[in-house]
C-alpha positions in Angstrom: -52.8 3.4 -31.4 -53.8 5.5 -28.5 -51.6 6.0 -25.4 -52.5 7.7 -22.2 -49.6 10.1 -21.2 -48.9 12.3 -18.2 -46.1 14.9 -18.3 -44.2 15.4 -15.1 -41.3 17.7 -14.2 -38.6 18.3 -11.6 -37.8 21.8 -10.5 -34.0 22.0 -10.3 -33.8 22.3 -6.5 -36.4 19.6 -5.9 -35.7 15.9 -5.4 -39.0 14.5 -6.9 -41.3 15.0 -9.9 -44.7 16.7 -10.0 -47.5 16.6 -12.6 -47.3 19.3 -15.3 -49.9 18.0 -17.7 -52.7 15.6 -16.5 -53.0 12.2 -18.0 -54.8 12.3 -21.4 -55.2 10.0 -24.4 -53.1 10.8 -27.5 -53.5 9.2 -30.9 -50.4 8.1 -32.8 -51.2 7.8 -36.5 -48.7 6.7 -39.1 -50.3 9.1 -41.6 -49.1 12.1 -39.5 -45.7 10.6 -38.7 -46.8 9.0 -35.4 -46.0 12.4 -33.8 -47.9 14.0 -30.9 -47.3 17.5 -29.5 -48.2 18.3 -25.9 -48.1 21.9 -24.9 -46.4 22.5 -21.5 -45.9 25.6 -19.5 -43.4 25.2 -16.6 -39.9 25.9 -15.4 -38.2 22.6 -14.7 -34.8 20.9 -15.0 -36.1 17.4 -16.0 -39.1 16.2 -17.9 -40.6 12.8 -17.6 -43.4 10.9 -19.5 -45.6 8.5 -17.6 -47.6 6.2 -19.9 -50.4 4.3 -18.2 -52.1 2.6 -21.2 -51.5 1.7 -24.9 -54.1 0.3 -27.2 -51.5 -1.2 -29.5 -49.0 -2.9 -27.1 -48.8 -4.1 -23.5 -46.4 -1.3 -22.5 -45.7 2.3 -23.5 -43.9 3.0 -26.8 -41.7 6.0 -27.5 -39.2 6.2 -30.3 -38.1 9.8 -29.8 -38.8 12.3 -27.1 -38.0 16.0 -27.7 -38.4 19.0 -25.3 -38.5 22.5 -26.7 -38.0 25.6 -24.6 -35.6 28.3 -23.6 -32.9 28.2 -20.9 -34.2 29.5 -17.6 -32.1 32.1 -15.8 -29.5 30.9 -13.3 -26.4 32.4 -11.6 -22.9 31.6 -12.7 -20.2 32.1 -10.1 -16.6 32.6 -11.1 -13.4 34.0 -9.5 -11.7 36.7 -11.4 -8.6 37.1 -9.2 -6.8 35.9 -6.1 -4.1 37.8 -4.1 -2.2 37.5 -0.8 -0.9 40.1 1.7 1.5 41.3 2.9 3.3 41.3 -0.4 6.6 39.9 1.0 5.8 37.9 4.1 8.2 36.3 6.4 7.4 33.2 8.5 6.2 35.2 11.5 3.7 37.3 9.4 0.0 36.4 9.3 -1.0 35.9 5.7 -4.4 37.0 4.3 -5.7 35.5 1.1 -8.4 37.3 -1.0 -10.5 36.4 -3.9 -12.8 38.4 -6.2 -16.0 36.6 -6.9 -18.4 37.6 -9.8 -21.8 36.3 -10.6 -21.7 36.4 -14.4 -25.1 34.7 -14.7 -28.6 36.1 -15.3 -30.1 35.3 -11.9 -29.3 36.1 -8.3 -27.2 33.5 -6.4 -27.6 32.2 -2.9 -24.9 32.4 -0.2 -21.9 30.1 -0.5 -18.1 30.3 0.2 -14.6 30.4 -1.3 -12.0 27.8 -0.4 -8.3 28.9 -0.6 -5.5 26.5 -1.5 -1.7 26.7 -1.2 -0.5 24.0 -3.5 -3.0 21.1 -3.0 -3.7 22.0 0.7 -6.8 23.8 1.7 -5.7 26.6 4.1 -8.8 28.8 4.6 -12.5 29.5 3.8 -14.3 32.8 3.3 -18.1 33.2 3.2 -19.7 34.8 0.1 -23.1 36.4 0.5 -25.9 36.3 -2.0 -24.8 38.0 -5.2 -27.1 39.7 -7.7 -26.7 39.0 -11.4 -23.6 40.8 -12.6 -22.4 41.7 -9.1 -18.8 41.3 -7.8 -17.5 41.0 -4.3 -14.1 40.4 -2.7 -13.7 38.1 0.3 -10.7 37.3 2.5 -9.4 34.7 4.9 -6.6 35.1 7.4 -4.6 31.8 7.3 -2.0 32.8 9.9 1.8 32.4 9.5 3.3 30.0 6.9 6.6 28.1 6.8 9.2 29.5 4.4 8.6 28.4 0.9 6.9 29.1 -2.4 3.3 28.2 -2.7 0.9 28.0 -5.7 -2.2 30.0 -4.8 -5.7 29.0 -6.0 -9.3 29.5 -5.0 -12.5 27.7 -5.6 -16.0 29.2 -5.2 -19.0 27.0 -4.3 -16.8 23.9 -4.3 -19.6 21.9 -2.7 -22.0 22.8 -5.6 -24.6 24.2 -3.2 -25.6 26.9 -5.8 -27.2 25.6 -9.0 -25.3 27.4 -11.8 -25.3 27.7 -15.5 -21.7 26.4 -15.6 -20.3 24.3 -12.7 -16.8 24.0 -14.4 -15.6 27.6 -14.1 -15.5 27.9 -10.3 -11.7 27.6 -9.9 -9.0 30.2 -10.3 -5.2 29.7 -10.2 -3.2 32.8 -9.5 -0.3 33.4 -11.9 1.6 34.7 -8.8 2.9 32.4 -6.1 2.9 33.2 -2.4 6.6 33.5 -1.4 7.3 33.3 2.3 10.8 34.2 3.3 12.6 32.6 6.3 13.0 34.8 9.4 16.5 35.5 10.6 17.0 32.8 13.2 18.9 29.6 13.8 16.9 26.5 13.1 18.3 23.3 14.7 17.1 19.9 13.5 18.2 16.6 15.1 18.5 13.3 13.2 19.0 10.1 15.3 20.3 6.9 13.8 21.1 3.5 15.2 23.5 0.7 14.6 22.7 -2.0 13.5 20.0 -0.3 11.4 17.9 -3.6 11.3 18.6 -5.2 14.7 17.4 -8.6 15.8 16.1 -9.3 19.2 19.0 -9.4 21.7 21.3 -7.1 19.6 22.9 -4.2 21.4 21.8 -1.1 19.5 23.9 2.0 19.6 22.2 5.4 19.1 23.7 8.7 17.9 22.4 12.1 16.8 23.6 14.8 14.5 22.4 18.4 14.6 21.9 20.5 11.5 21.4 24.3 11.6 19.2 24.9 8.6 18.5 28.5 9.7 20.0 31.8 8.5 22.1 32.7 11.5 24.5 30.7 13.7 23.3 29.1 16.9 24.3 30.2 20.3 27.3 28.7 21.9 27.2 26.4 24.9 25.6 23.0 25.3 22.7 21.8 23.0 21.0 19.1 25.0 19.6 16.0 23.3 17.1 13.6 24.8 16.1 10.4 23.0 13.3 8.1 24.2 12.5 4.6 22.9 8.8 3.9 23.4 7.0 0.6 22.6 3.8 0.1 20.8 1.7 0.3 24.0 3.3 3.7 24.9 5.7 2.6 27.6 9.2 4.2 27.5 11.7 1.4 27.5 14.9 3.4 27.2 15.9 7.1 27.7 19.2 8.4 26.4 20.8 11.8 26.8 23.7 13.8 25.5 24.7 17.2 24.2 26.8 19.1 21.6 28.8 22.0 22.8 29.6 25.1 20.7 28.0 27.3 18.1 26.7 25.7 14.9 27.1 27.8 11.8 24.2 28.4 9.4 24.0 25.4 7.1 26.5 23.3 9.2 25.9 19.8 10.6 27.7 18.5 13.6 29.4 15.2 13.9 27.5 12.3 15.6 26.8 12.6 19.3 26.9 9.2 20.9 24.0 8.7 23.3 24.4 5.1 24.5 22.9 1.7 23.9 19.8 -0.4 24.2 19.3 -4.2 24.0 16.7 -4.7 21.3 13.6 -6.8 21.8 11.0 -7.7 19.2 8.3 -5.1 18.6 7.3 -1.8 17.0 8.8 1.3 18.7 9.0 5.1 18.3 12.3 6.8 18.7 11.6 10.4 19.9 14.4 13.0 19.7 14.0 16.2 21.7 16.5 19.0 21.0 16.8 21.8 23.5 15.6 25.2 22.2 18.5 27.4 21.1 18.9 31.0 22.4 19.2 32.2 18.8 16.1 30.2 17.6 12.9 32.2 17.4 9.7 30.3 18.5 8.5 29.9 15.0 11.6 27.7 14.3 11.3 25.5 17.4 8.5 23.3 16.3 10.9 20.9 14.5 13.1 20.5 17.6 11.1 17.3 18.4 11.2 14.5 15.9 9.7 11.0 16.0 10.9 8.1 13.9 9.5 4.5 13.6 11.8 1.7 14.8 11.1 -2.0 14.2 12.8 -5.0 15.7 11.7 -8.4 14.5 11.4 -10.8 11.7 9.4 -9.9 8.7 8.1 -6.6 7.2 6.8 -3.8 9.3 3.7 -2.9 7.4 1.3 0.0 8.2 -1.7 -2.2 8.7 -2.9 -4.6 11.4 -3.8 -8.2 10.3 -6.7 -10.0 12.1 -7.0 -13.7 11.5 -10.6 -14.9 11.1 -10.1 -17.7 13.5 -9.3 -15.2 16.2 -12.4 -13.2 15.6 -15.9 -13.6 17.1 -18.2 -15.8 15.0 -21.9 -16.1 15.1 -25.1 -16.6 13.1 -24.0 -20.0 11.9 -20.5 -19.2 10.9 -18.1 -22.1 11.1 -14.4 -22.5 11.9 -12.6 -24.9 9.5 -9.2 -26.5 9.8 -6.5 -27.0 10.5 -5.5 -28.8 7.3 -2.6 -28.9 4.9 -4.6 -30.2 1.9 -4.2 -28.1 -1.3 -7.5 -27.0 -2.8 -9.4 -26.8 0.5 -10.6 -23.8 2.4 -8.5 -24.6 5.4 -5.4 -25.9 3.6 -4.9 -22.8 1.6 -5.6 -20.3 4.4 -3.0 -18.6 6.6 -2.5 -20.6 9.8 -4.3 -23.3 7.9 -7.7 -22.2 9.4 -10.5 -20.0 8.1 -14.1 -19.1 8.9 -17.0 -19.9 6.5 -20.1 -17.8 6.1 -22.6 -20.0 4.3 -26.0 -19.1 5.9 -27.8 -15.8 6.1 -26.9 -14.0 9.2 -23.5 -15.7 9.7 -20.6 -13.4 10.5 -17.1 -13.0 11.8 -16.3 -9.9 13.8 -13.1 -8.1 14.9 -12.3 -5.4 17.5 -10.0 -2.8 16.1 -6.7 -2.2 17.7 -6.2 1.1 16.0 -8.3 3.5 13.9 -8.9 2.6 10.3 -10.6 3.9 7.2 -9.8 0.9 5.0 -10.4 -2.9 4.9 -8.7 -5.7 3.0 -10.0 -9.3 3.2 -8.5 -12.5 2.0 -11.5 -14.6 1.0 -12.7 -17.5 -1.2 -16.0 -17.7 -3.0 -17.0 -20.4 -5.5 -15.9 -20.5 -9.2 -18.4 -20.5 -12.0 -19.4 -24.0 -13.2 -17.2 -23.6 -16.3 -14.5 -21.5 -14.8 -13.9 -17.8 -15.1 -15.2 -16.8 -11.7 -18.3 -15.2 -10.3 -19.0 -11.8 -8.7 -20.6 -11.3 -5.3 -20.7 -8.9 -2.3 -20.3 -9.3 1.4 -21.7 -6.7 3.9 -19.6 -4.7 6.3 -21.0 -3.7 9.7 -19.4 -1.2 12.1 -20.5 -1.4 15.8 -23.5 -3.4 14.7 -24.7 -1.0 12.0 -24.5 -1.7 8.3 -21.9 0.4 6.6 -21.5 -0.8 3.0 -20.8 -4.0 1.0 -17.4 -5.0 -0.3 -17.2 -6.3 -3.9 -15.7 -9.8 -4.4 -14.8 -11.8 -7.4 -13.4 -15.2 -8.0 -12.1 -14.4 -11.5 -8.5 -14.4 -10.4 -8.6 -17.5 -8.3 -9.5 -21.2 -8.9 -6.8 -22.8 -10.9 -7.0 -26.6 -11.6 -4.7 -29.5 -12.4 -1.1 -30.3 -12.0 0.8 -27.9 -9.7 3.5 -27.2 -12.3 1.1 -25.4 -14.7 -2.4 -25.2 -13.5 -5.1 -23.8 -15.8 -8.6 -22.3 -15.5 -10.8 -25.2 -16.7 -12.4 -27.1 -13.8 -11.5 -30.5 -15.1 -9.0 -31.5 -12.3 -8.4 -30.9 -8.7 -8.5 -27.2 -7.6 -5.7 -25.1 -6.2 -5.2 -21.3 -5.6 -8.8 -20.8 -4.4 -8.3 -17.5 -2.4 -8.1 -13.9 -3.5 -8.1 -10.5 -1.8 -10.5 -7.5 -2.0 -10.1 -4.0 -0.6 -12.4 -1.1 0.1 -12.2 2.4 1.4 -14.7 2.5 4.2 -15.6 6.2 3.6 -15.3 6.9 7.4 -12.8 6.5 10.1 -13.6 3.7 12.5 -12.0 4.4 15.9 -9.9 2.0 17.9 -11.9 -0.3 20.0 -14.8 -0.5 17.5 -16.1 -3.7 16.0 -16.0 -4.5 12.3 -18.1 -7.4 11.1 -18.2 -9.3 7.8 -21.7 -10.7 7.5 -23.6 -12.7 4.9 -27.1 -11.1 4.5 -29.9 -12.0 2.1 -28.3 -9.6 -0.5 -25.0 -11.6 -0.4 -25.8 -14.5 -2.6 -22.6 -16.6 -2.5 -21.0 -18.7 0.1 -17.8 -17.3 1.7 -14.6 -18.3 3.4 -12.7 -15.5 5.3 -9.0 -16.0 6.0 -8.1 -12.7 7.5 -8.6 -8.9 7.2 -6.2 -6.0 7.2 -7.1 -2.6 8.7 -5.2 0.6 8.0 -5.6 4.3 8.4 -4.6 6.2 5.2 -4.7 9.6 3.7 -3.6 10.9 0.3 -0.1 12.2 -0.4 0.0 15.7 -1.7 1.9 16.9 -4.7 5.5 17.5 -3.3 6.1 20.5 -5.5 3.4 21.7 -7.8 5.7 24.0 -9.7 8.1 21.2 -10.6 5.9 18.2 -11.2 3.9 17.6 -14.3 0.3 16.4 -13.7 -1.7 14.3 -16.2 -4.7 16.1 -17.7 -6.8 13.0 -17.2 -6.7 9.3 -16.2 -6.1 7.5 -19.4 -2.9 5.7 -20.4 -2.0 8.4 -22.9 -2.6 11.2 -20.3 0.0 9.7 -18.1 2.5 9.1 -20.9 2.0 12.6 -22.1 2.9 13.9 -18.5 6.0 11.6 -18.5 7.1 13.0 -21.8 6.4 16.6 -20.7 8.5 16.1 -17.5 11.3 14.6 -19.6 11.4 17.5 -22.0 11.0 20.4 -19.6 14.2 21.2 -17.8 12.3 22.9 -15.0 10.3 19.7 -14.1 11.7 16.9 -12.0 8.9 14.4 -12.3 5.2 13.5 -12.5 2.6 13.7 -9.8 -0.3 11.3 -10.2 -3.3 12.6 -8.3 -5.8 10.3 -6.6 -7.9 8.5 -9.2 -8.4 5.3 -11.1 -6.0 5.2 -14.1 -6.9 3.0 -17.0 -3.7 1.5 -18.5 -3.4 -0.7 -21.6 0.4 -1.3 -21.7 3.8 -0.2 -20.5 4.7 3.4 -19.8 8.1 4.4 -21.1 10.5 6.3 -18.9 13.7 7.6 -20.5 15.8 10.6 -21.2 16.5 11.7 -17.7 15.9 10.7 -14.0 12.3 11.3 -13.1 10.4 11.2 -9.9 7.0 9.5 -10.4 4.9 10.1 -7.3 1.3 9.0 -6.6 -1.1 10.0 -3.9 -0.5 6.6 -2.2 -1.5 3.1 -3.2 -5.0 3.4 -1.8 -5.6 6.5 -3.9 -3.5 6.4 -7.1 -4.5 3.1 -8.8 -3.7 1.7 -12.2 -6.1 -0.8 -13.6 -5.6 -3.1 -16.6 -8.6 -3.5 -18.9 -11.5 -5.5 -17.4 -12.7 -6.4 -20.9 -9.6 -8.6 -21.6 -7.2 -10.9 -19.7 -3.4 -11.1 -19.3 -2.5 -7.5 -20.4 1.1 -6.6 -20.0 1.1 -3.3 -18.0 3.7 -1.4 -15.9 6.8 0.7 -16.4 9.6 0.2 -18.8 12.7 2.2 -18.0 15.9 2.8 -20.0 19.4 3.5 -18.7 19.0 7.1 -19.7 16.5 7.4 -16.8 18.9 5.9 -14.3 18.3 7.4 -10.9 14.5 7.6 -11.3 12.1 6.8 -8.5 8.6 5.3 -8.5 6.4 5.7 -5.4 2.9 5.9 -4.0 0.6 4.0 -6.4 -1.0 0.6 -7.0 -1.2 -1.7 -10.0 -4.2 -4.1 -10.4 -3.6 -6.4 -13.3 -6.0 -8.7 -15.1 -4.0 -11.9 -15.3 -5.9 -15.2 -14.8 -3.1 -17.6 -15.6 0.7 -17.7 -15.8 2.3 -16.6 -19.0 6.1 -16.6 -18.9 7.6 -13.4 -20.4 5.1 -10.5 -20.1 3.2 -9.5 -17.0 6.0 -7.9 -15.0 5.1 -4.5 -13.7 8.7 -3.5 -13.5 10.6 -5.5 -16.1 14.0 -3.8 -16.2 17.4 -4.5 -17.8 20.7 -2.8 -17.6 19.5 0.1 -15.3 20.9 1.4 -12.0 20.1 3.6 -9.0 16.4 3.2 -9.3 14.0 3.3 -6.4 10.5 1.6 -6.0 8.8 2.7 -2.8 5.3 2.2 -1.4 3.9 0.3 -4.3 1.0 -2.2 -4.3 0.9 -4.9 -7.0 -1.9 -7.4 -7.5 -3.1 -9.9 -10.2 0.0 -9.6 -12.3 2.7 -12.2 -13.2 5.5 -10.5 -11.2 6.1 -7.2 -9.4 9.8 -6.9 -10.4 12.1 -8.8 -12.7 15.6 -7.3 -12.9 18.3 -8.3 -15.4 21.7 -6.8 -14.7 20.1 -4.1 -12.5 22.4 -2.5 -10.0 21.9 -0.4 -6.8 18.1 -0.6 -7.1 16.1 -0.2 -3.9 12.7 -1.8 -3.6 11.0 -1.0 -0.3 7.9 -0.5 1.8 5.7 -2.3 -0.7 3.0 -5.1 -0.9 2.8 -7.9 -3.4 -0.5 -9.8 -3.8 -1.7 -12.8 -5.8 0.8 -13.0 -8.6 1.2 -15.8 -11.0 5.0 -16.0 -10.7 7.7 -14.5 -8.6 7.1 -11.4 -6.5 10.7 -10.1 -7.0 13.5 -11.8 -8.9 16.9 -10.4 -9.6 19.2 -12.1 -12.1 22.0 -11.7 -14.7 24.6 -9.9 -12.7 22.3 -7.7 -10.6 24.5 -6.3 -7.8 24.3 -4.0 -4.8 20.5 -4.0 -4.7 18.3 -3.6 -1.6 15.0 -5.3 -1.1 13.5 -4.1 2.2 10.3 -4.1 4.2 8.0 -5.9 1.7 5.2 -8.3 2.4 4.3 -10.8 -0.4 1.1 -12.9 -0.2 0.1 -15.7 -2.4 2.8 -15.5 -5.1 2.7 -18.1 -7.9 6.4 -18.7 -7.7 9.2 -17.7 -5.3 8.2 -14.7 -3.4 11.7 -13.3 -3.3 14.3 -14.8 -5.6 17.9 -14.3 -6.7 19.0 -16.3 -9.7 22.6 -16.0 -10.9 21.9 -16.7 -14.5 24.1 -15.0 -17.2 22.0 -15.7 -20.3 21.0 -12.0 -20.7 24.4 -10.4 -19.7 26.0 -9.5 -16.5 28.2 -11.6 -14.3 28.0 -12.7 -10.7 25.1 -11.8 -8.4 26.8 -10.1 -5.4 26.3 -7.6 -2.6 22.5 -7.8 -2.7 20.6 -7.4 0.6 17.1 -8.8 1.2 15.9 -7.8 4.6 12.7 -7.3 6.7 10.6 -9.4 4.3 7.4 -11.4 4.9 6.4 -14.2 2.5 3.0 -15.7 3.3 1.1 -18.5 1.4 3.2 -18.8 -1.8 1.0 -21.2 -3.8 3.8 -22.4 -6.0 7.5 -22.5 -5.1 9.2 -20.9 -2.0 9.2 -17.9 0.2 12.8 -17.1 -0.5 14.9 -18.8 -3.2 18.6 -18.3 -4.0 20.3 -19.9 -7.0 24.0 -19.1 -7.0 25.9 -15.9 -6.4 27.9 -14.9 -3.3 28.2 -12.1 -0.8 24.4 -11.8 -0.7 22.5 -11.4 2.6 19.0 -12.5 3.6 18.0 -11.3 7.1 15.1 -10.5 9.3 12.6 -12.6 7.3 9.3 -14.3 8.2 7.9 -17.1 6.0 4.7 -19.0 6.6 2.3 -21.5 5.0 4.0 -22.4 1.8 1.6 -24.7 -0.1 3.8 -26.8 -2.4 7.4 -26.0 -1.7 10.0 -25.2 0.8 10.2 -22.0 3.0 13.7 -21.3 1.7 15.3 -22.9 -1.4 19.1 -22.8 -1.6 20.0 -24.4 -4.9 22.7 -24.6 -7.5 20.4 -25.9 -10.3 20.8 -23.9 -13.5 17.4 -24.9 -15.1 19.2 -25.2 -18.4 20.4 -21.6 -18.5 24.0 -20.4 -18.4 24.6 -19.7 -14.7 27.2 -19.1 -12.1 27.1 -21.3 -9.0 27.8 -20.2 -5.4 31.0 -18.4 -4.7 33.1 -19.4 -1.8 33.7 -16.0 -0.2 32.2 -13.8 1.0 29.5 -16.4 1.7 25.8 -16.3 1.1 24.3 -15.6 4.5 20.8 -16.2 6.0 20.2 -14.7 9.4 17.3 -14.2 11.8 14.6 -16.0 10.0 11.4 -17.7 11.1 9.9 -20.5 8.9 6.4 -21.6 10.0 4.2 -24.4 8.7 6.3 -24.6 5.5 6.7 -27.3 2.9 4.6 -29.2 0.5 4.6 -31.7 -2.3 5.5 -30.9 -5.9 6.9 -32.6 -9.1 4.6 -35.6 -8.4 5.6 -37.3 -5.2 8.6 -35.2 -4.0 8.1 -33.5 -0.6 9.7 -30.3 0.4 11.0 -29.0 3.8 11.3 -25.8 5.7 14.8 -25.3 4.1 15.8 -27.2 1.0 19.5 -27.6 0.3 19.9 -28.8 -3.3 23.4 -29.2 -4.8 23.0 -29.6 -8.5 24.5 -28.5 -11.8 26.7 -25.8 -10.4 29.1 -25.6 -7.4 27.4 -25.5 -4.0 29.5 -23.8 -1.3 29.9 -20.8 0.9 26.5 -21.0 2.7 25.9 -19.6 6.2 22.6 -20.1 7.9 22.2 -18.5 11.4 19.5 -17.8 14.0 16.7 -19.6 12.2 13.6 -21.2 13.8 11.7 -23.8 11.8 8.3 -24.4 13.4 5.8 -27.1 12.5 7.0 -28.0 9.0 4.6 -29.9 6.8 7.0 -32.8 6.1 10.6 -32.0 7.4 12.7 -29.2 8.8 15.8 -29.2 6.6 16.3 -31.5 3.6 19.6 -32.1 1.8 19.4 -33.3 -1.8 21.8 -33.7 -4.8 21.0 -33.8 -8.5 22.1 -36.8 -10.5 22.7 -37.0 -14.3 23.3 -40.4 -15.9 23.4 -42.0 -12.4 26.1 -39.7 -11.2 25.9 -36.8 -8.7 26.7 -33.4 -10.1 28.1 -31.4 -7.2 28.5 -32.0 -3.5 27.3 -29.8 -0.7 30.4 -28.2 0.8 31.4 -25.3 3.1 27.8 -25.1 4.5 27.4 -24.1 8.1 24.3 -23.8 10.2 24.5 -21.9 13.6 21.8 -21.5 16.2 19.1 -23.3 14.3 16.0 -24.8 16.0 13.6 -27.3 14.4 10.4 -28.1 16.3 7.2 -30.0 15.4 8.2 -32.1 12.4 5.6 -34.8 12.7 4.3 -37.6 10.5 1.9 -36.1 7.9 -0.6 -38.9 7.8 -1.3 -38.3 4.1 0.0 -40.1 0.9 3.5 -38.8 1.7 3.6 -40.0 5.3 6.8 -42.1 4.7 8.6 -38.9 3.7 7.6 -36.9 6.7 8.4 -36.3 10.4 12.2 -35.6 10.0 13.9 -32.7 11.7 16.8 -33.1 9.2 16.5 -35.4 6.3 19.4 -36.4 4.1 17.4 -37.5 1.2 18.4 -40.9 -0.1 16.2 -41.2 -3.2 14.0 -38.1 -3.9 12.9 -39.1 -7.3 13.3 -42.0 -9.8 16.7 -41.7 -11.5 18.2 -39.7 -8.6 20.4 -40.8 -5.7 21.4 -39.9 -2.2 22.6 -36.5 -1.2 26.4 -36.0 -1.4 28.7 -33.8 0.7 28.6 -32.5 4.3 27.1 -29.8 6.5 28.1 -28.5 9.9 25.6 -27.6 12.7 26.6 -25.4 15.6 24.2 -25.3 18.6 21.4 -27.3 16.8 18.2 -27.3 18.9 15.5 -29.9 18.1 12.3 -30.9 19.8 8.9 -32.5 19.2 10.0 -34.2 16.0 9.0 -37.7 15.0 12.6 -38.3 14.1 15.3 -35.7 14.7 17.7 -36.7 12.0 17.3 -39.3 9.2 20.5 -40.1 7.3 20.8 -43.6 5.9 23.4 -42.6 3.3 27.1 -43.2 3.2 27.6 -40.2 1.0 26.7 -37.3 3.3 28.0 -36.3 6.7 26.3 -34.1 9.3 28.8 -32.6 11.8 27.3 -31.4 15.0 29.1 -29.1 17.4 27.7 -27.8 20.8 
């Protein structure tokens, strides 16, 4: 056969190809091996064949394509040394960094620059002129004074790859000598302000106090050290100013006792507490920058998260977009949306648009797109516009949504009614969008699905640097083994305190093992350090195992994206810990797993400042004698079981669940079970919580059912307390025809006592506000409700549901007379102090003779 072939090439600095050999016919003959040789004379980086005709086939045919030649000359820039001066700087000295650059290639280089780094922070840049082959030059950058400390010095030449080189991988140099900056001889006063209570509710009187530490090298001057504290709300208005002072010299290294400044009556909102400490006469100017400190302060119910949420129904819609809802029907776009309303984008050009309240460089959306006909999900995109200009698409998938069938154990096959039809997607925008801008989600011709948008989150983020490069191991790559190797290296090296996980997508295939000593595992932040389970399989058990030999370890600043598509009890818990203590989990994002945390006999564990998304079971569950734990400032969305649970089982060891605090929590849209669930224990506290839009169950479950496990019931004293809680649009139907309320009180197989519920607002429940129920076995009640007191509870908007469960709806308080076949009326009593009820179809329904409601003013 004969083929007409043209040879084209691209010179290394060009963006396109030009002709090197004009089109000509070439005969391919099996007798000569079907080989053709085409002479070419050129200097190019890429070679391309363009075949325009073939006598033996309708298209070009090439089995093998070889290019013979010799490497063309190019420069090769490298750094042979980096230094700093002066040799022993103090904090007031200007520091100059220098690097020696060599062109070890065989061609002249163009001009470029050197970037200097202290640790992972770029601190200066120096220009590098054109260098002849073999030439060397030294360049410097004055980076000014530096704070006292030890800094790893490194330099990178041509970091932007503006010069084409023989080798682009040898442009970095790490100095074997650190830059050590000594502190100046000065006092250095730092103020820390605290307040009591630390998590106030609206109306609480908050008392402020400040301590002063002298972290300098000399004592402070005597006399008064003035303190001014301002409390500023989110709009920038100062709502309270407090002043005080400490008198006397403060020795180097010493900390004063608390200086009481006064009080403020808290109101809901986000605040900034700014402390200004007067400059000390013995404090040099270089040490005065930390005399002003700002701290965030939150008053309210729920988690104080670093992003703003914008509900789609509050945005601007156009181009054919439609608002759907409200509805409480499971499996519908409105019924499974927050606020029970959403916006659909089903026609080309339809959009929903939001005006930003603060700057952002990220976007999260909760969305629904259709499932594949046979299940398993589809992939699609949706376009993002900023101020009317297209920015980029966001990738969406329905792989992790769309379950079907009975609510107790729905599956992926579309053979029954749908449920759990929403998921979330996130994207770094690649630019900062200022406050007051518009961000639009729009269906264009390239977006081939139909869409429902529930809400978006917008957040300004930046990566977290390595806290101490000299004392943290860093993985050599992004594989599972790379991370485990770094964990093992940190465990074995006494000079290392932990592992730093730089920004990147880490591929993980199982559990990491942490043992041997306490380790600090620190990522660059959950937007930057991200673990992904394999996309080629489903339901992979990933996360961190930890042994008691690692007690005291901390885990922070990363995200876990699982690949679970259905619930499997047992595996799938990112942190699945037993018999450990004094652990900390901070600023972690978990999505598409079974659970974030499951703790058996885990004591004094802190889990805080984290986000839980689209799990197939509980968000956090503590059981088997877990005591003294703190769960704080966490938002859980769309959990497949209780968002936050405490279960006093003793099947795996441990004793009573006591002294646990769950505070400042938000639970939104749990698609199976409750926002908060408590099964036994005592002296446990649940406070400052917001729960909304439960789909099948109660907002709060308080139950003594043991589920067939060995379990301790509720202790009498100290009581189990619930305080300062909002429960909005909660309740649903489950277990067939049973309906659930805002708060479900269920006395069952273990003793039910010592319950205190205070300052709770139940708003617009799906069926009822509070329901009392007792479990029966063999026609007999198991345990009565006793020593249960509600104080300052309001229930509003319990209306008839109008659905198949209408007869079981519309009650502010319902003493359930017959919840299920084989059961019977609730047994026991409860006391209500200052009960407020309005706009309910029926305030109280109690037709039983077995249960008493006692009301006090």
